[in-house]
VOTIGU-942123 format. One line per field, with one value per residue: x, y, z of N, C-alpha, C, O in turn; residue in three letters. Coordinates in pm, 1 decimal. Example, Ala and Ser with C-alpha at 12.3 -4.5 7.8 and 13.67 -1.06 7.14 Angstrom:
# VOTIGU-942123
neast: c(1319.0/1285.0)
nnorth: c(-569.0/-225.0)
nup: c(780.0/708.0)
caeast: c(1230.0/1367.0)
canorth: c(-450.0/-106.0)
caup: c(780.0/714.0)
ceast: c(1320.0/1290.0)
cnorth: c(-330.0/3.0)
cup: c(780.0/787.0)
oeast: c(1423.6/1340.9)
onorth: c(-331.9/113.8)
oup: c(846.5/803.9)
r: c(ALA/SER)
END
This chain:
# VOTIGU-942123
neast: c(83.2/72.3/178.5/34.9/157.7/97.0/59.0/315.9/461.7/344.2/426.5/701.4/720.8/629.4/830.7/1051.3/978.4/985.3/1258.6/1368.6/1266.1/1387.4/1654.5/1660.1/1591.7/1810.5/2016.8/1937.0/1959.8/2235.9/2340.7/2244.7/2387.8/2651.5/2642.4/2590.5/2826.4/3011.5/2931.9/2976.9/3254.4/3333.5/3378.0/3409.3/3293.7/3512.5/3717.3/3697.7/3815.2/3690.8/3756.9/3989.7/4004.6/3978.0/4213.7/4403.0/4698.3/4755.7/4735.0/5015.4/5080.7/5009.7/5269.8/5397.3/5407.9/5638.3/5584.2/5514.2/5420.9/5364.1/5208.6/5227.0/5104.9/5146.6/5001.4/5005.1/5069.7/5103.9/5101.0/4966.5/4652.4/4339.4/4351.2/4401.0/4163.6/4273.2/4480.5/4347.4/4195.3/4396.8/4512.1/4295.9/4287.6/4485.4/4748.6/5043.5/5111.0/5375.5/5460.7/5420.5/5587.1/5799.8)
nnorth: c(-117.8/201.4/501.3/822.5/1142.6/1344.9/1193.9/1087.4/1323.2/1404.4/1192.5/1233.7/1484.5/1411.0/1232.0/1407.4/1570.5/1384.6/1325.2/1573.7/1597.4/1375.8/1447.7/1677.9/1566.9/1396.7/1585.3/1718.4/1512.1/1464.0/1708.4/1705.9/1486.2/1579.4/1801.2/1667.5/1515.9/1722.7/1842.2/1630.1/1608.7/1861.1/2062.7/2357.1/2571.7/2716.7/2543.1/2363.9/2480.2/2691.6/2951.7/3001.9/3144.8/3411.4/3450.1/3441.3/3527.3/3867.5/4011.5/4118.0/4459.0/4590.5/4632.1/4935.3/5022.4/5137.5/5416.7/5381.3/5531.5/5874.3/6194.8/6545.2/6696.0/6560.0/6330.4/5980.0/5634.1/5293.1/5090.7/4870.8/4709.4/4870.2/5114.1/5453.7/5728.2/5971.2/5883.0/5723.6/5919.5/6074.7/5888.6/5844.3/6088.7/6072.8/6046.5/5850.0/5568.8/5545.0/5803.7/5879.1/5733.1/5671.3)
nup: c(0.0/-100.7/43.2/61.3/-48.4/136.2/368.2/404.8/449.5/688.1/851.6/843.4/971.3/1224.1/1300.2/1302.0/1514.1/1724.0/1720.0/1791.1/2052.1/2175.9/2153.6/2312.8/2562.2/2600.1/2623.2/2854.7/3044.8/3028.5/3119.0/3381.4/3481.6/3461.2/3634.4/3874.6/3903.7/3924.2/4163.4/4336.6/4332.5/4402.3/4209.7/3999.0/3730.3/3646.9/3716.0/3513.0/3302.3/3188.4/3244.3/3115.0/2874.2/2948.3/3081.6/2889.6/2700.6/2625.0/2298.4/2109.2/2036.3/1712.3/1477.5/1351.9/1013.6/774.7/557.7/212.2/11.0/-54.3/-58.9/-167.5/29.9/260.3/317.6/364.0/277.0/354.2/174.7/236.5/279.7/184.0/-77.8/6.2/-4.7/-103.2/-265.7/-450.8/-578.3/-695.6/-871.2/-1037.1/-1155.5/-1337.8/-1257.9/-1178.2/-969.5/-905.1/-890.8/-631.8/-472.9/-196.2)
caeast: c(0.0/153.6/132.4/26.9/257.3/56.0/84.3/459.7/503.4/299.0/515.6/830.8/708.9/618.4/964.0/1136.9/939.7/1038.9/1404.0/1395.7/1236.2/1490.8/1777.3/1643.8/1597.6/1949.0/2095.1/1897.1/2021.1/2380.5/2365.9/2222.3/2499.9/2770.4/2622.5/2605.2/2968.1/3080.3/2899.4/3041.5/3398.5/3357.1/3433.3/3337.8/3313.6/3651.2/3802.6/3687.0/3889.0/3607.2/3817.5/4115.2/4000.9/3999.8/4351.5/4492.8/4793.8/4707.7/4809.0/5112.7/5027.6/5055.0/5385.4/5372.2/5482.0/5684.2/5507.3/5574.3/5369.3/5333.0/5181.8/5288.7/5041.8/5184.7/4924.7/5090.9/5009.0/5207.6/5089.5/4885.8/4509.7/4278.0/4413.8/4328.9/4089.0/4358.2/4557.1/4251.1/4160.3/4512.2/4525.7/4185.2/4318.8/4586.1/4883.5/5086.5/5143.9/5518.8/5480.0/5406.4/5678.6/5890.2)
canorth: c(0.0/321.7/614.4/945.2/1243.2/1411.1/1101.3/1078.8/1449.3/1400.0/1100.0/1300.5/1586.9/1341.9/1180.9/1520.5/1611.5/1283.6/1343.0/1694.1/1566.5/1283.9/1526.5/1762.8/1481.2/1351.9/1698.5/1741.3/1406.8/1485.1/1823.1/1660.8/1400.3/1662.9/1877.6/1575.7/1483.7/1842.7/1857.4/1519.4/1632.7/1998.4/2135.9/2471.9/2589.3/2762.0/2424.4/2292.6/2553.5/2796.3/3082.3/3010.3/3247.4/3541.9/3456.8/3425.4/3636.4/3972.1/4017.4/4226.3/4564.1/4581.9/4716.0/5036.5/4995.5/5260.5/5458.8/5355.8/5632.3/5999.6/6306.2/6672.1/6750.3/6479.8/6205.1/5865.3/5501.2/5190.7/4991.4/4760.2/4739.8/4943.5/5241.2/5566.2/5808.9/6070.7/5815.7/5684.9/6039.8/6113.1/5790.6/5868.7/6212.2/6043.9/6029.6/5711.3/5537.4/5566.8/5945.6/5896.8/5642.7/5738.2)
caup: c(0.0/-114.6/122.2/-17.2/-16.1/260.4/479.0/425.4/510.0/827.0/921.0/854.8/1075.1/1352.5/1331.8/1336.2/1648.8/1815.9/1723.3/1869.9/2192.1/2223.5/2165.9/2430.7/2681.1/2614.8/2673.8/2994.6/3125.7/3030.5/3206.9/3519.2/3519.4/3478.4/3757.5/3987.8/3916.9/3971.4/4305.5/4407.4/4340.2/4443.0/4095.9/3945.7/3586.4/3629.8/3722.8/3386.2/3200.6/3131.8/3268.2/3042.5/2770.9/3009.7/3128.0/2776.0/2681.1/2534.2/2172.6/2098.6/1949.1/1573.6/1448.1/1251.3/890.8/709.5/440.5/81.3/-80.9/15.5/-150.0/-128.6/150.3/376.0/328.1/333.5/274.3/367.9/68.1/289.4/290.7/74.1/-112.9/64.4/-101.5/-167.9/-371.0/-554.8/-654.4/-777.0/-979.2/-1129.5/-1226.7/-1438.7/-1204.0/-1162.3/-830.9/-888.6/-859.3/-488.0/-402.7/-101.4)
ceast: c(87.9/92.1/129.0/134.1/223.4/82.6/233.9/512.9/463.7/388.0/652.1/826.9/701.6/754.6/1058.5/1106.2/994.0/1190.6/1440.0/1372.5/1343.6/1622.8/1771.9/1655.3/1740.4/2037.9/2063.7/1962.1/2172.2/2417.0/2348.7/2337.8/2625.7/2759.1/2642.1/2752.1/3047.6/3055.4/2971.4/3190.5/3433.9/3418.7/3346.0/3363.4/3457.2/3747.8/3802.5/3760.1/3806.4/3667.9/3947.1/4115.7/4030.5/4145.7/4452.0/4582.0/4732.2/4795.0/4904.3/5054.3/5087.7/5171.7/5349.5/5463.5/5518.1/5601.6/5584.7/5533.3/5331.9/5306.0/5242.0/5230.2/5068.9/5103.4/5016.6/5011.0/5120.4/5205.8/5010.0/4740.7/4458.7/4352.8/4333.0/4264.0/4176.8/4437.1/4465.3/4217.7/4274.9/4530.8/4416.1/4211.0/4432.0/4727.6/4914.8/5127.1/5292.3/5550.8/5478.7/5501.1/5773.8/6032.1)
cnorth: c(124.6/435.4/737.9/1043.4/1312.5/1323.0/1092.9/1207.1/1452.4/1307.1/1164.1/1403.4/1523.5/1288.4/1293.5/1571.3/1513.8/1297.4/1463.8/1668.6/1474.8/1357.8/1612.8/1681.1/1432.8/1461.9/1725.2/1638.1/1425.8/1600.2/1782.9/1573.8/1481.9/1743.3/1789.7/1541.6/1603.2/1862.7/1750.6/1546.3/1776.5/2084.6/2255.4/2479.9/2634.4/2644.2/2347.5/2364.4/2661.7/2933.9/3099.8/3122.0/3384.4/3558.6/3443.1/3547.8/3742.7/3974.3/4135.5/4333.4/4552.6/4677.8/4813.7/5009.3/5128.8/5289.3/5428.2/5462.6/5756.5/6107.1/6434.6/6728.8/6665.8/6353.3/6090.1/5736.1/5398.9/5089.7/4870.4/4803.2/4814.8/5073.0/5353.9/5651.5/5911.0/6008.4/5772.8/5804.1/6080.8/6017.6/5810.3/5994.8/6192.8/6028.2/5881.5/5689.8/5559.5/5711.7/5971.2/5809.5/5722.7/5695.1)
cup: c(0.0/-33.6/33.6/30.1/116.0/381.2/510.3/490.3/656.5/909.3/944.1/966.7/1214.0/1395.5/1372.1/1476.6/1752.1/1829.4/1809.1/2018.5/2251.4/2243.9/2290.9/2558.3/2705.4/2670.2/2820.7/3085.3/3136.5/3124.0/3352.4/3568.2/3546.0/3607.3/3879.9/4010.6/3968.6/4121.2/4387.6/4430.2/4378.3/4332.8/4058.6/3796.3/3559.2/3634.4/3590.6/3273.5/3135.9/3147.9/3191.6/2939.2/2829.5/3050.6/3013.3/2761.8/2591.0/2409.3/2175.2/2007.2/1809.8/1551.3/1338.0/1131.4/826.3/584.8/313.2/-19.4/0.2/-88.8/-94.4/0.1/274.5/397.6/290.3/338.7/274.5/253.9/112.0/298.8/168.9/47.2/-48.9/-44.9/-172.9/-282.5/-484.8/-643.0/-746.3/-894.0/-1083.2/-1212.9/-1327.3/-1386.0/-1191.4/-1017.3/-801.9/-853.7/-709.1/-407.1/-316.0/-129.5)
oeast: c(167.2/-27.9/210.7/192.8/312.0/124.3/273.9/600.1/541.0/421.6/710.8/918.9/759.5/790.8/1137.2/1196.9/1043.4/1244.6/1531.7/1451.1/1385.8/1694.2/1869.0/1722.4/1785.7/2124.3/2153.5/2014.0/2229.6/2513.6/2429.0/2380.7/2697.9/2856.3/2703.3/2797.7/3140.3/3147.2/3021.1/3245.5/3551.9/3502.6/3225.3/3444.3/3516.8/3849.3/3897.1/3765.9/3849.3/3633.8/4009.7/4218.3/4100.1/4196.0/4572.5/4546.7/4665.0/4913.9/4876.4/4985.4/5202.0/5171.3/5279.9/5581.2/5437.2/5555.5/5706.2/5599.7/5275.4/5370.8/5301.5/5298.4/5019.1/5134.1/5095.8/4902.0/5220.1/5299.8/4988.5/4710.8/4525.0/4410.1/4209.9/4304.1/4157.1/4458.6/4501.5/4212.3/4252.3/4562.0/4439.9/4163.0/4470.4/4818.5/4824.9/5172.4/5330.4/5654.7/5529.8/5496.1/5822.5/6124.6)
onorth: c(147.1/462.1/754.0/1026.4/1335.9/1372.5/1091.3/1200.4/1498.1/1338.5/1150.3/1409.7/1575.0/1297.6/1278.0/1610.7/1555.6/1282.6/1456.8/1713.5/1494.7/1332.7/1619.7/1722.8/1428.6/1436.2/1751.4/1672.7/1405.4/1590.5/1821.3/1586.0/1456.2/1752.8/1832.1/1538.6/1586.8/1896.1/1779.0/1511.0/1810.6/2170.3/2255.8/2404.8/2594.5/2644.6/2274.6/2314.2/2719.1/3025.0/3205.2/3187.0/3464.9/3670.9/3434.4/3657.5/3711.1/3942.8/4239.1/4301.1/4510.2/4790.5/4778.9/4977.3/5221.6/5198.1/5446.9/5482.9/5746.1/6111.3/6433.8/6801.8/6697.1/6275.9/6100.7/5729.1/5414.7/5011.6/4777.8/4920.1/4822.1/5133.5/5350.1/5647.5/5935.4/6072.8/5784.4/5793.0/6117.6/6061.2/5795.0/6006.7/6288.0/5998.8/5797.5/5782.7/5588.9/5740.2/6073.4/5811.6/5828.3/5739.3)
oup: c(91.4/-40.4/-57.1/136.9/198.2/485.9/626.7/577.0/740.6/1023.5/1051.4/1048.3/1309.6/1512.8/1465.5/1549.8/1856.8/1939.0/1890.9/2101.9/2365.4/2341.0/2366.3/2652.7/2819.8/2754.1/2900.6/3191.4/3243.5/3199.7/3437.5/3682.9/3642.4/3682.4/3977.9/4124.9/4047.9/4196.1/4496.6/4534.5/4385.9/4360.6/4082.9/3742.0/3459.2/3564.7/3560.6/3161.2/3035.9/3072.4/3202.6/2919.4/2767.6/3053.9/3037.1/2805.0/2492.9/2414.5/2235.7/1910.4/1792.8/1600.7/1242.6/1147.4/824.1/516.1/307.4/-121.0/109.1/-193.4/13.3/72.0/382.6/488.2/196.7/395.5/204.0/238.7/33.8/323.1/65.4/137.8/-49.6/-161.2/-292.0/-385.2/-601.9/-765.5/-861.6/-1004.8/-1203.0/-1325.6/-1395.3/-1463.6/-1193.7/-950.4/-688.6/-794.2/-663.3/-284.1/-356.3/-61.4)
r: c(MET/ALA/ALA/THR/LEU/LYS/GLU/MET/ILE/ALA/GLN/LYS/GLU/ALA/LEU/GLU/LEU/GLN/ILE/ALA/GLU/ALA/THR/THR/GLN/GLY/ARG/ILE/GLN/ALA/ILE/GLU/GLN/VAL/LYS/ALA/MET/MET/ALA/GLU/HIS/GLY/LEU/THR/VAL/ALA/ASP/LEU/GLY/GLY/ALA/ARG/LYS/ALA/ALA/ALA/LYS/PRO/LYS/ALA/PRO/ALA/LYS/LYS/VAL/ALA/ALA/LYS/TYR/ARG/ASP/LYS/SER/GLY/ASN/SER/TRP/SER/GLY/ARG/GLY/LEU/GLN/PRO/ASN/TRP/LEU/LYS/ALA/ALA/LEU/ALA/ALA/GLY/LYS/LYS/ILE/GLU/ASP/PHE/ALA/VAL)
END
């Protein structure tokens, strides 16, 4: 007996609901087990390494890079990242990037 499309969709939705409920129940049980073990051994979240991120080494400040391009008014660009607007405008006006090399 072939099931109709509507019946199969209804079965699929019912199965998806059962899967979601089983997943939720499994998570609840796992959390309860972990809490019980933590209480039994006197552990905190910090003991599990949750506080490690806060104690991580701070990053070193970025090193300043020397300018590779400079215009007459003192605007400069290191050649890294997006081209600044002053350079884009000058290039659009027909100048060459070599004209600004330091």
